[in-house]
N, C-alpha and C positions, 0 to 999 in steps of 0.2 A: 663819761656821758657828755660833759661840756666839750671835750675834745672832738667827739663825734659830731655834735651839733655844729661846732665851728667849721669842721670840714664840709658839712652839708651846705652851709652858707657860702663857703668858698666855691663849692661846686655850682650852686645856683647862679652865682655871679658869672662864672666861666661859661655856664650854659647859655645865658642871655647873650654874652659877648660872642660866643661861637655861632649862635643862631644868626646874629646880625651880620656876621662876616661871611659865613658859609653860603647862605642862600643867594647872595648877590653873585656868587661864582658858580654854584652847583646847579641852580634851578633855572638859569637863563639858557635857553637852547638856541639862540640866534634869531635872525629875522628873515622872513621870506619877502620876495618882491612885493611892493605895495600894489602893483597892478593886478595881482591874482584875485580872482573871484572864487569864493569858497562855497561849498555845499556841505550838508551834513545828513547823516543817517542815524536814526535813533532806534535802538533796540531796548529791551528790558534792562540790560546791564551796561550798555555802552552808548556813548555819543561819538560817532566817527565823523570827524571834520576833515575835508579833503578838497583839493583844488578842482575847479571845473575841468572836465575832460578825463577825470580819473575814476568815474563812477563804477565801471565794471569791476575794477580791481578793489575799490572800496567796498562794494557789495560782497565780494569774495572774502575780504579781510574781516568784515563784520560777522560773517558766518563762522570764520575760523576762530574769532574771539569768543563767540557764543559757545562754540564747542569746547574751547579751552577753559571757559568759565566752569563748565560742568565737571571738568576733569582735573584741572591744575591746582585745585584748592584742597583736595582730599587729605593729603598727609599733613597739612597745617590747620585743618579743621576750622576753616573760616569761610564766610561768604561775603566778599567785598561789596561795598556800595557801588552804585553806578559811577563810571569814570569816563572822562573824555579822552579820545584818541586823536592826535593831530598828525596827519600824514604829510610828509615833505617829499615831493617828487622832483624838485629842482636841484637837489644835491646829488653828486655822484659818489658820495661817501656812504658806504653801507653801515648802518648802525641803528640802534634803538636805545632810548633812555626812558626811565621812569622817574618822574619828579613828584614832589609832594607839597609844593606851595607855589602855584595851585596844583591840585592832584591831576595828573595827566600822564599819558604815554606819548612820547615823540617817536614816530616811526619813519625812518628814512627808507624810502621805497626801492631804491636801486640795489639789486642783488649783486653780491661779489662774484668775481670770476672763479674763485676757489671754493664756491659753495658746495657743501656736502649734499647728499641725496635727499633733500627735502625742500619743498617750495619755500622761497624766502619769506613770504608773508606768513606761512605756517610757523616758521622758525620764530619770527617776531612775536606772533600771537602767544605762543606757549611761553617763551623765555621772558618777555616783558610783563605778561600778565602774572607770571609767578612772582615777579618783584612787587606787583600790587598786592598779591596775597601776603607776602612777607610783611609789608608795612601795615597792612590792615590787621594782621595778627598781633602786631605790636600795640595797636590802638585799643588796648583794654586796660583794666585796672587803673593804677595811678596815672599811667600815660594818658589815658582817655580823659581823666579829670584835668590834667595839665593842658590837654587840647582844648578844653572848654575855655580855659583862661588865655591860652597863647595862640589858638587857632591851629591850622595845619602844620605850622612850623614845629610844633611840639613833637609830632611823630617823626618828621624829617630829622630833627635834631637828635632824638633818641636813637633812631636808626643809624645815623652817621657817626654818633659818638660811641655806640656800644657794639654794634654788629660789625665784625671784621668783613672786609670786602671779599675775602676768600669764601666766607660763608654765603654772602648774598649772591655772588656769581656762581659758586659751586652748586648751591641748591637749585638755581635756575637751570644750569646745565644738566643736573641730574634729572630735573623734571622734563626738559626738552628731550632727553634721551629716553626716558621711560615712556613718554607719551607720543612717540613718533616711530616711524620705521628706521630712522637714522639717528641724528643727534651727535654732538661732538664726543660724548662719552664712549661711542663705539669706534671712533677713529684712532687707528694706530698713531697717526701723526700728532694727535692731541695728547696722548700719554707719553709720547716720545721724549720730550725735554726732561720730564721728571724721572722717567725710567733711566735715561742715560746718566743723569746726575747721581741717582742713588747707586747705580751699578759701577760707575767709573770714578766718582768723586766722593761718594758716601752721603750721609745725611747731614744737612745743615741744621743749625739751631732753629728753634721755632721763630725767634725774632727775625732772623735773616730770611727765612722762607716767607714769612708773612709780610715783611716790610721791604723786601728786596735789598740789593747791595750795589754800591758803586764799584766794588772790586770784582765780584763774581756774578755771572749770569744766574738768575733764579727763575724757575718757571713762573708764569704769570698767575694771577689770582683765579682765573678760570680753571687752569690746568691743575693747580694745587687744590683749589676748593672742591672741584668735582670729586677728586679721590678722597678727600677728608669727609665730605658729606656722605658719599656713597658708602664708605667704610663704616661710618657711624650708623647709618640706617641698616646696613647688612648685619652688623654685630649686635647692636643695642636696640633694634626695633624701628619700625616705620615711623613711630610717633616720637622718636628721640628729640628731633629738632623742634617739633611743636612744643614740647615741654620746656625746652631751653628758651624759646622765644616767650613763652608764658612767664617764665621767671624774670626775663628782662622787662616785660611790660609791667609787671607788678612791682618791680624794684628799680625804677629808672633813676633813682638818686644814688644808687650804689655803683661804684666804678667797676666792680667785678661781677655784675649780674650775669653776663654771658658766660664767664668762666665758672661761676658757681652753679649755673644751670648745667653745664657739662659735667661738673663734679657730682651733682645729684644723680644724673642719669648713668654715668659710667664709673663713678668712684675715682676718676682721674682728674688731675688738673688739666688746663688747656695744653700745656707743654707736654704732659705725660700722654694725653690723648694723641697729640701730633706724633710723638715718638712711637707710640704703639702702631699707628696707622702706617707710618713710613717703614717700620721694621717688617710689617706684614707685606707691604708692596715689594720691598727689596727681596724678601724671601721668595715670593711668587714669581716675580719677574726674573730673578736669578736662576731659578730652576728651569724656566722656559728658555732663557738665553744659553744655558749650558748645552742644550741640544742643537744649537744652530751651527751648521758648518758653513762658514762664509765662503763666497766665491773668490776667485783669484784676481783681486784688483790691487792697484798700486796708486799711491798718492802722487798728485801733481803739485798741489800747493805745499809749501813748507809748514812744518808744525808751528802753531801759534801759542804763545804763553797766555794770551787773553782770548776771551770768547769773540769769535768772528764768524760770519756766514759768507760763503761763496755760493751764490745761487744763480740760476738761469744761465748755465754755461753754454756757449756756442763755439763750435770749432771755427777758427778764423783762417789759419793756414795749417799745413801738415805739422808744424812745430809749435803752434801757439793757439791759445783759447782766449775768449773774452767772457767776462763774468761780472755781475754785480757783486760788490763786497760791502757788507755792513758790519759794524763793530760797536762796542760800548763806548769807545774813547775817540771816535772819529766820525766824520760825516760819511754818508754813503758815497761810493765811488764805482765807476765802471773801469775795470782793469783789463789790460792785456797780459797774459801769463804765458811765459815760454815753457819749454819742456823741462827746464831746470828749476822751475818754480819761481823765477824772478818776475817781479811785477812792475808794470808800467802803467801809471795813471793816465787814462785817456781824458776823463772829465768827471766832475761831480755833478750828478743830475739834480734836478729839483725834486719836490715831493712826488715821487713816483710810486706806482702800485707794486713795482717789481713782480708783476704778474707775468711778464713776458719780456724777452730780449731776443732779437733776431738780427741776422746779418745777411745782406744781399749785395754782391759786388763789394764796393768800398763803403757801403752805408750801414750804419747801425740804426735799429728802429725799436722804440718802446713808447709807453704812454706816461703822461704826468698829470697831476691834478693842478688845475689853474683856478685860483680863487676869483670870485667876483669882488671888485673893490668896494662895493656898497652893501651887498646882501650876503650875510654869512651862510644862509641856507640855500644859496645858489652858487654852484661852482661847475667846473667843466673837466672833461677828460680829453686831453689833446694828444696828438701823435707827434713825437719828436723824431728827427732824423739827424744823425751825426756823420759827417764825412771823415773817415779815418785818414785820408790823405791831406785834405785841405784844412782839417780841424774846425770846419764850420758847423755850427749847431743851428738848426732851423726847425720851425713848426711846419708840419705838413697840413695840420688843421688848426682852426681857432674856434673857440666857443662851441666845442663839439662834445658829444657823449659817446666816444669811441673807446673800446676796451680791447685789451689783449691783441694789439696789432702784430702782424707777422709779415715781413717783407719776403718776396720770392728770391730765389738764388740769383737771378739776373739783376735784382735791384730796380725793377721797373714797376712793380705792383705791390700793394699792401692789402692783405685780408684782415678785416677787423669786425668786431661785434658792435653794432649800434643798439643802444637801449633808449627807446623813445620815452617821452614824458608819460605816456600811457602804458609803460612797461611792455611795449611791443619789441620783440627781439628780431634783429635783421642782420644777416651777414653781408657786408659790403666789400666789394673789390674796388680799390681806389688807385688812381694814377699817381705815380710818385712825383711827377713834375708839377702838376697843378693841384693835386689833392682831390680831383673831381671823381665822381662815381662812374665806374665802368659798367658794373653789373651788381645785382643783389640777389639774395636768396632769403625768402620768408617761409619759415617752417609752417606747414599746414596744421600740425598738431600744437602750434604755439609753444613749442619746447624752448627752454632757455638754452642759449648757445654759449659754449665756453671753449677757450683756447683753440681757435682754428689754426691749422698749420698747412703749409703747401706740401704736396707730394713732391718727390724728387724730380719728376718730369714736368711739374707745374700744371698738369691737366686736372688735378683733383684737389679738393680740400677735405681734410679730416678734422673732426671736432668732437668734443663731448657734448651730449645733449641731456637735458633733465626735464622730465615731466612728472605727472602724478604717479606713474609706475616706477619711477626711479631714474637711474642713469643708463646711458648707452653710448656707443661710439658710432658716429654717422659719417659716411663718405659722400661728398657731393661731387658729381661729374660736372665740370665747368662747361663742357661742350653741349651736352644735352639737358642739363639741369636735373637729371635723375639722382635720387639719393638711395643709400643702402645702409641699414642698421646691421652691424656685423655681429652683435651680441644680443642676448635677451635683456630686456630692461630688468634691472635689479637695484637693490639698495646697497650693493657693494660699492666701496669707494674706488672709482676709476677716474683717471685724469690724464691730461697732457698727451694725447695720442700723436704719433708721427707715422707717416706712410712712406716706406722705402722698399723698393724691389719686391713687391707682392706681399710684404709683411706690414702689419700695423703694430707698432710698438706703443705701449702705454704703461702707466703706473697703476698698480692695483694693490688692494689689501687682502688678497685671497688667503695668504698664509698667516695673517695676523700682524704682519709688518709690511710697510709699503716697499714693493720691489718692482723691477721692470719686467714686463711680460711682452711676448710677441705672439700675434695672431696670424697664422698662415692663411691667406685668402683662398688658396686652392684646397688644402687638406682640412681647413677649419680647426686645426689643432691650436691650442694655446700652451705656450711653454714659459716657465719662469727662467729668466736669464741671469738675474743677480740674486745674491743672498747676502744680506747685510744684517747687522745686529739690531739697529734701531730704525732705520728708514732711509729711503731715497727721496731727495727733494725734487729735482728735475734733471734733465739729461740732454745730450746732443750726440752727434756722431762725428768721428774722424774716419770717413769712408776709405780714403787712400790707405790707411793703416788698419782698417777693419776693427775699429775700437769704439766702445761706448765711453762717453765722458759724462760723469754724473756727480751730483752733490750727495755726499754720504754723511749722515749725521753722527756726531760724537758729542761728548759732554762739553767740548769746546766749540761747538757749532758745526756747521756744514763745511766739510773739506771737499776739494775736487779730487776725484780719482778717475782712473781709466781701467778698462777691462776689455779683453778681446771678445768679439762677438762670436760665440760658438753655439750654434743651434744643437749640435750633437750632445753637448753637456747640459742643455736645457732640461728642466723637469716638467713633464706633462702636468697639466692642471689636475687631472684625476689622481695623480700620485703625490700631490702636495700634502704634507702633514700640517693640519691646522691647529694652531695654539692661540686661542683668543680668550685670554683672561678677561678682557674688557667685555666680551659678550656674556660671560658668566655673571659679572657684576651687574650688567644691564638687565639680565633675566631676573635677578633678585629684585631690582628696583621695580621692574614692571609687575612682578608677582605681588609686590606690596600694594600696587594700585588696583589690583583685582580687575584688570580689564585687558582687552586686546587692542587692536589697532585704533589709532586716533584720527588724525586729520588726513582724510583721503577722499578723493572724488567729491569735494565740496561743491555744492551748487550755489548759485547766486541767491542772496537773501530775498530779493524781491521787495525789500522795504522801500518805501517812498523816500526819495531824497528831497530836501528843501534847501533854499538858499540860506547860508549862514549869515544872518543879519545881526548887527550890533544891537544889543538890548541895553540893559542897565550896565554901565561901563565901570562901576566901582564895586569890587568884591573884596571882602576882608578875609585874607588868608593867614593873617597873623597880626601881632600888635606892633611889629617893628617896621619902620619905614626904610626901604632899601635904597 
């Protein structure tokens, strides 16, 4: 007993020390420009604070949050107190964070170009509010008593000390998937890293999977956590994790309260539960992959001993390609790769999105993040040009908010998506010499525009669009300004369209794995052209050789491969066999919520917004001075 008491005193000391150091790092979300004027909207459960000029989107977000409040707390059986939401619209980095000293959600309003088929503000509302629910669930029992003594820091410290990140993020992903028409849990690309690892390299130890490795690539906490949480709910009941969190809240002084909670609900230790879940997934995914007959593709890049990704390939000459390369042991690079797989480093770019890479004439084009030297919550997305002959790197734009730029074949114009501070989405055509605007397209349906690309003749732009009805592919005629949606809007994952010779190529998840498809504009037929085991990343064409060049995922990352373009061997969409284990898991999650569709066709709140004025400036969030 004396030994146990001694250990508890040691723990309390470490608790205070950890609290004092962690919050100065984890709960500071950066600074916005001092010149901003702020407004706020108050609902029963939320205070939404936002910059002036963003009111329409803030009203929408407030409605989305109120809808999420009704739905996202069911399986954790708690009703959170009113919380503040701070919207940052000056940053180009897509993110959201939930902090607990002070209690708030920081929502970064700019959507990513690789967004799945759900409005970005809806994604933030469900995912981040679920984090609020998680921490509010912890605020019971002894933890609540500690909160009276230590303030909000107590809940934050217990959450950070005992709840593994895979659970926090996996549970939030499970909720966003169950409570929306899309969600990452439905995406083949989201399960792809863990699936490839289990089937090609086997199961790692729990410690390696949960805490990552400097030697081997491990799926991130979102990818691992979703599968763990979803498996637990599916096998042991919808309230499994609620009971685990209750155990943590009532026993915050025990190092193993999370593990003992799992033991109570499953009869398994944390490691045994992980092993059981991974064996289940390996068996299910293995059966599905046994039936896949891969298409006839050949590697361009040489086999790598270490994890590395070759992404955004573009055909440069008949015998060479250019690609981004990322790896665990080196900085990102842009490479030229010849037909033998030999690599030549062209340059190491700055912090880029790697959302696009294009070539026109002797110019390479992509976008990079440019920080503000003073305000961490203001940054820019600028367009870069690199001359492959002179080796000169230059900015086409400065202090801009331009995304996914694509240069035309002649190297004279760039098509790019501009995202305004009011989240207005515009397609711009820029002159390469001066960076000046030549023309623009503003969608009447206010759709989010993604990955625009030029047609081979330069007369049309094809892009992915996203609105409340899901995703589609839209073609813009640059001469007359008319547009055409070639598909029906749906929540299937479609991306990266390209238009060549009367066919629109794109990546889709129709079969349960991301593959390349072709839509014939005359016959309206859709055919699957590639068949891979885990997923296609992105692609290009070597038209003189009639070849597709694409990134093919393996357990060692994306490799570059080539495949002949053969429409005769393509599989009609109506003949594709669908194997979607992820859909079965999602159906079980949604059934546990006992509800249908969630955030769709939201109206504006109509709440009155008022200036956000400084009131009492000192609030006690804890007993420690940071």
